[in-house]
N, C-alpha and C positions, 0 to 999 in steps of 0.2 A: 504494500500500500504506500502510495506517495502522499506526502504532506505538502501543504502550500506555505510559501514564505513571501513576505513583502520586502523588497529591497528598496530603500529610500536613497536617492542620490542627492547628496548634500554638497553644495558649492559655496564658496565665499561670496559670490555675487551671481546673479543670473538675469541678464537682459539680452535677448537675442539681437537687439538693435546694435549692441556694442561689440559683437563678436567680430574679430578680424576676418578679413577675406580668406577663404580657404579653411578656416577652423571648423566650420560646420561639416565640410566634407571629411576632414580628418576625424571628427567625432563620430560621424556616421560609420566610417570604416571601423573605428574602435568598437562601436556597439555591435557591428556585424561580426567581429572576431569574438566578442562576448557571447553572442547568440550561437555561434558555431561551437564554442566550448561547452555551452549548456547542452546542446543537442548531442555532441560527441560523448558526453558523460552519461547519456541516457536519461537526462532530466528534460524538463520542458518549460518554456516560457509560455504562460497562459494569459498574460496581459502586461501592459506597460505603456507609458506615454511620457513625452516631454511636457513639462508644464509651462504655461506662460509666466512672465515675470511677476514678482510680487505686486507691482502696481495694478495688475489686472485682477487681483483677487478681491473677494468680497467677504467680509465678516458678517456673520448672522447671529444675533441674539434671538433665540426662539420666543414666540409669544408666551407670556406667563401672567397668570393672575389677571386676566382680562386685558392686559396691555398688548398692543400689536408687536409683531416681530420688528426688530431694528436691523437695518442693513447698513454696513459701513464699507466704503470703497477703500481698497488697498493703496499703498502697502499697509499692513495691519500692525506691525510691530517694528520697533527699532532693533534690528538683529545684525549680527555679523556673518550670518550664513542663511541660505535659503534651500528649500527642497526644489530641485530643478526637474526631477522626474522620478519615475519608479518602474519597477518590474514586479510582477507576481510570477513566481516559479513554482513548479512541482518538483520536489526532490525526494529521494529515498530516505534521507535522514538529515538531521540537523547538521551533522558533520559535512555531508555533501553540500548542503545549502550554504554553509559557511565558506567552503572551498570555492564554490562557484561565485558567490557574492563578491569574494575578494578579487575576482577577475573583472568585475564591472567597472567601466571607465568612470572616473570622477575627478573633479578639480580639487577635491578636499577629502571627503570621507563618505562612508556608507553606513546605513543602519539596516540590520536584518531583524525582521519581526515575524515570528511564527503566526500564522493565521488560525484563528479559532474557528473551526468548522461548526456552524450552528445549523444542524439539519432541521428541515421544516420551515425555514424562513424564506 
């Protein structure tokens, strides 16, 4: 049985408009190498996307006690790092997921989160 894991790609900054010419092609190739490594290990990428920059995000405080929901345009927090994208992978074990996640391209660091399977949802 395979388990699912979320890989968060954390960068010091993320604004596609400020990426130097050629860097996107280089990043695409690096992510292709990562995808090939996952496949050759017998694991599977089941999802993933690059995220838009923090300025495009929206914070939401849900409706509570009769008050309506409140929406706030991003960026939402003063931070020194942002999540620029993610993958969801299926791996045979936590050890395999750790090994594969360590191959994922990033300008800073990665976070690996086991996904809690909630059947019936």
